[in-house]
C-alpha positions in Angstrom: 62.8 82.9 124.0 62.5 79.6 125.6 62.0 76.4 123.3 58.2 75.9 124.3 57.4 79.6 124.0 55.6 81.0 120.8 57.5 83.3 118.6 56.4 86.8 118.3 54.9 88.1 115.1 57.9 90.5 114.5 60.3 87.5 114.7 58.1 85.6 112.4 57.9 88.4 109.8 61.7 88.9 110.1 62.2 85.1 109.3 59.8 85.2 106.3 61.4 88.2 104.8 64.7 86.8 105.3 63.8 83.5 103.6 62.1 85.5 100.7 65.2 87.4 100.3 67.4 84.4 100.1 65.0 82.7 97.7 65.2 86.0 95.5 68.9 85.8 95.6 69.0 82.3 94.7 66.7 82.8 91.7 68.7 85.9 90.5 72.0 83.9 90.7 70.4 81.1 88.7 69.2 83.4 86.2 72.4 85.3 85.8 74.2 81.9 85.3 71.7 80.7 82.6 72.2 84.2 80.8 75.9 84.0 81.1 76.1 80.5 79.6 73.6 81.2 76.9 75.3 84.5 75.9 78.7 83.0 75.9 77.6 80.3 73.5 77.6 77.4 75.9 74.0 76.7 75.9 71.6 76.9 72.8 68.5 78.7 73.8 66.2 81.1 71.8 65.9 84.8 72.2 62.5 84.5 73.5 63.6 82.1 76.3 66.5 84.3 77.1 64.1 87.4 77.2 61.8 85.6 79.7 64.9 84.7 81.8 66.1 88.3 81.8 62.8 89.6 82.7 62.6 87.2 85.7 65.9 88.2 86.8 65.1 91.8 86.6 61.8 91.3 88.5 63.7 89.4 91.3 66.3 92.4 91.3 63.4 95.0 91.6 61.9 93.0 94.5 65.2 93.0 96.3 65.7 96.6 95.7 62.3 97.3 97.4 63.2 95.4 100.5 66.9 96.8 100.8 65.9 100.2 102.4 67.7 99.5 105.6 70.1 96.9 104.3 73.9 97.2 104.9 76.1 98.6 102.3 77.6 95.4 101.3 74.1 94.1 100.1 73.5 97.3 98.2 76.8 97.0 96.4 75.9 93.4 95.5 72.6 94.8 94.1 74.3 97.3 92.0 76.6 94.8 90.6 73.7 92.5 89.8 72.0 95.5 88.1 75.1 96.3 86.1 75.5 92.6 85.0 71.9 92.4 83.9 72.2 95.7 82.0 75.2 94.2 80.3 73.2 91.0 79.5 70.4 93.0 78.0 72.7 94.9 75.7 74.3 91.6 74.7 70.8 90.0 74.2 69.8 93.0 72.1 72.9 92.8 70.0 72.2 89.0 69.2 68.7 89.9 68.2 70.0 92.7 66.2 72.6 90.5 64.6 69.9 87.8 63.9 67.8 90.5 62.3 70.6 91.6 60.2 71.5 88.2 58.9 67.8 87.6 58.2 67.7 90.9 56.1 70.9 89.9 54.3 69.5 86.3 53.5 66.2 88.0 52.3 68.2 90.5 50.2 70.2 87.6 48.6 67.2 85.7 48.0 65.5 88.8 46.5 68.8 89.5 44.5 68.6 86.0 42.9 64.8 86.0 42.3 64.7 89.8 41.5 64.6 89.4 37.7 61.9 86.8 37.9 59.8 88.9 40.2 60.4 91.9 38.1 59.1 89.9 35.2 55.9 88.9 37.0 55.3 92.3 38.6 53.5 95.3 37.3 55.3 98.4 36.2 54.6 100.0 39.7 56.7 97.4 41.7 59.9 99.6 42.0 58.1 101.7 44.3 57.1 98.7 46.4 60.6 97.6 46.6 61.7 101.2 47.6 59.2 101.0 50.4 60.4 97.6 51.6 64.0 98.9 51.6 63.1 102.1 53.4 61.2 99.9 56.1 64.1 97.7 56.6 66.3 100.6 57.0 63.9 102.2 59.6 63.8 98.9 61.5 67.5 98.8 61.4 67.8 102.4 62.7 65.2 101.7 65.6 67.1 98.7 66.5 70.4 100.7 66.6 68.7 103.4 68.6 67.5 101.0 71.2 70.9 99.3 71.3 72.4 102.7 71.9 70.0 103.5 74.7 70.9 100.3 76.5 74.5 101.2 76.2 74.1 104.5 77.6 71.9 103.0 80.4 74.8 100.6 81.2 77.4 103.5 81.0 75.0 105.3 83.5 75.0 102.3 85.9 78.7 101.9 85.7 79.3 105.6 86.3 76.8 105.3 89.4 78.8 102.2 90.6 82.2 104.0 90.1 81.0 107.1 92.0 79.7 104.6 94.9 83.2 103.1 95.0 84.9 106.4 95.0 82.8 107.6 97.9 83.5 104.4 99.8 87.1 104.9 99.1 87.0 108.5 100.4 85.2 107.3 103.6 87.9 104.7 104.2 90.6 107.4 103.7 88.7 109.6 106.3 88.7 106.7 108.8 92.3 105.8 108.3 93.2 109.5 109.1 91.0 109.3 112.2 92.6 106.1 113.4 96.1 107.7 112.9 95.2 110.8 114.9 93.7 108.5 117.7 96.8 106.4 117.7 99.1 109.5 118.0 96.8 110.9 120.9 96.9 107.7 122.7 100.7 107.6 122.4 100.9 111.1 123.9 98.5 110.1 126.7 100.6 107.2 127.4 103.9 109.2 127.8 102.1 111.9 129.9 100.5 109.1 132.1 104.2 107.7 132.6 105.5 110.8 133.6 102.7 111.7 136.1 103.3 108.3 137.7 106.9 109.1 138.1 106.1 112.4 139.7 103.5 110.8 142.0 105.9 108.3 143.2 108.9 110.7 144.0 106.4 113.0 145.6 105.1 110.1 147.8 108.7 109.2 148.8 109.5 113.0 149.7 106.2 112.8 151.7 107.3 109.7 153.7 110.7 111.2 154.2 109.2 114.3 155.9 106.9 112.2 158.0 109.8 109.9 159.2 111.8 113.1 160.1 108.8 114.7 162.1 108.1 111.4 164.1 111.8 110.9 165.0 112.2 114.3 165.9 108.9 114.3 168.1 110.1 111.1 169.8 113.6 112.7 170.6 115.5 109.8 168.6 117.9 112.5 167.4 118.6 113.8 170.8 119.1 110.3 172.1 121.5 109.4 169.3 123.4 112.6 170.1 123.7 111.9 173.8 124.6 108.3 173.1 127.5 109.5 171.1 128.7 112.1 173.5 128.5 109.6 176.4 130.6 107.1 174.3 133.3 109.5 173.6 133.4 110.9 177.0 133.5 107.4 178.6 136.3 106.4 176.3 138.4 109.5 177.4 137.8 109.0 181.0 138.6 105.3 180.9 142.1 106.0 179.2 142.9 108.6 181.9 142.0 106.3 184.8 144.0 103.5 183.4 147.1 105.8 182.9 146.8 107.0 186.4 146.7 103.5 187.8 149.8 102.5 185.9 151.7 105.6 187.1 150.6 104.6 190.8 151.8 101.1 190.4 155.1 102.2 189.0 155.6 104.6 191.7 154.9 102.0 194.3 157.2 99.4 192.6 160.0 102.1 192.5 159.5 102.9 196.3 159.6 99.2 197.2 162.7 98.7 195.4 164.5 101.5 197.3 163.2 100.5 200.5 164.5 96.9 200.2 167.7 98.0 198.4 167.0 96.2 195.2 167.6 97.3 191.8 164.6 98.5 190.0 163.9 96.5 186.7 162.9 99.8 185.0 166.2 101.5 186.0 168.2 98.4 184.7 166.3 98.5 181.5 167.0 102.3 181.3 170.8 101.8 182.0 
């Protein structure tokens, strides 16, 4: 798009969804940091405030999951990790609430133990049934709290199992990709060696073809015949020149001997021979 052209509705929608997703991620990280510090004992916050923060974080996580249909695998793994952390925070918050409830019950039981005789003195004869009813109600509440805590622990275990399964499937996919890459590298090596061999065969074939073409051309041009004739003439002319020279020398010697005999002079050849 040009700088002055208006943006399309699809691009505007994508930008709006991206900004909304970033704001939800920012809010989720801030809420997780608050819960982490509070549950670790770094910040003094009430259980009600922590419950509100946890609900807000879970709401942000649910919105992110709704918009993560076509999201990449990395973002989905981040969402699963955030869900596991929030589930662990909920279990820790529930455990803190249960611990506070148990402490309250123990304090109430201690105060009841100290003032029990006085209360028993002021109560009617039917008050032991009321005490048993209060104890039964306290035990029932403790059992319900323990059941809810166990349910949250099972939920966290389920989330952890799902995350472990996702990681295991991803690892299996990576192993498959590794095997595919090794096979591809091996095939590429074989193809390279075959290409080198084929190139050698092609070059040798080309050289043989050029040799055959040169032989045919030279034979058509009578080059071999001319070379043969030139060599034969050279040999013949060499032999003929040697014979002519020998004949000339013999004739000169004969003339010299005849001249010496005619003049009555001694021949140098005869003197040398004597």
